[in-house]
C-alpha positions, 0 to 999 in steps of 0.5 A: 500500499502506498499513499500519494503526496505533494511536496511543497514549500513556502520560503524554503520551509518545506512540507509533505502534503497529503490530501485526505478529503476522500479518505482519512488517514491516521498517522502515528508519531512513528510514521510522521518521524519516518516520513519527515526523516531527511536521510531515510524518508521524504524529508520535510519540516512539517507534515500536512494532512488536508481533511474535509472542512466544516460548514463554510470552509473548503478544507481542514488541515492538521499539522505535525512537526519534524518530531511527530508532535501535532501543532495548531498553526503553520502560516507557510503551509496554509499559504501552500494548501490555500493555493492548491485549493484556489487552483483546484476550485477556481476561486479567489478565496478559500477558508481553511479550518485549523486547530488555531481557528478558521483562516481565510486566504486569498491571492495577492498577485504575482504568485503571492497568497494572503492569510488572515492570521487572526488576532495575536494573544498576549496574555501570560496564560494565553501564550502559555507561560508558567507564571504571570508577567508582562509578556512585552518584556519577559523576566528571562535572561541567558548568560551571566546575570550581570552581563546576559547574552540575551534578555527580556524577550517578548512572548506572543501566541499566533496559534502557537507560542513565540519567544522573541529577542530583539538584537542588534545582529542576528548573526551575532548569536548561535541560534542552534545553541539558544534555540533548544534552551529556550524552547525547553525552558521551564517557563514555557510549558508547551515549549516555544518557537524561538526567534532572533529579530534585528530591526533594520527600520520600523518597516524592515526586519531581519528574523532567524527562527528556531521552531519547536519540534523541528530546529532552525528553518528557512521560514516560519510564517507564525514567527514572523507574524508574532514578531511584528505585534511584539515589536509594535507593542514596544514602540520599536516598529510600525504595524506593517513590516517586511520580514526577511527570513533565511528563505525570503521576505514575508509581508506582515500587517497587523491592522489597527482597525480589527487587531488581525495579523495578515501575512503575504508571501509566496508558495511553491510546488515542488513534486508529487510522489507516493509514501511507501508502506514501510513509512506509513506502518506503525503502532500508536496512533497520533491523538 
């Protein structure tokens, strides 16, 4: 038995996409990890399953990270799935149900897709973090207490938790060392995505991202979405910003009139293939 799939990416953040609208597929954590493995599987940052949507939605979307853990949101994958659906249905708007809510997607011209990512959440128990504190500037330091290497990040939830350090130069820090330390810090009971953000101007950022359950990725849509309101709340930037990630640029707008975040960026279809039974077989179903 084999399972058809599509390989897609948004700014190099790559996905295995399985269309399960006609026949549901249940995957185990072992199967997700095997498929995502770049040495022996297909290889991807996230595995995406397209499901039938509920009333008013063209589809639903389930998301698993490279480590086999299910997550609620993935901005780059949402754009990819939206482009597939708009092409298939010949429509100019689609609604996609996710665990983080219903996302409305529209074409933005020149092969770009805009996603309404909803409202960011800022309360400490919405991130969540382990204790009450101001999420504009968390009481969190890395390095010596009197001379920390990094300190005072912001926290925002955009479908998943983000910890954002504002720095002078993103290349001056070892994200591969910092990322796992902060991802698994006791302050974040559900772990966290970790970003370094260099504010070049009020409308231009440079950002690097460590995704929980994945590692360093070339792009993370929700991280870009989180960095703009985080910076705006600290009066460090405008509400509309071009965010340059390792894989390219996303345009992020946090609209004042409705408090919602709109992300615009490209999608790419790489190829189609089939997943073998050796990768699909496993014992424990992912819940």
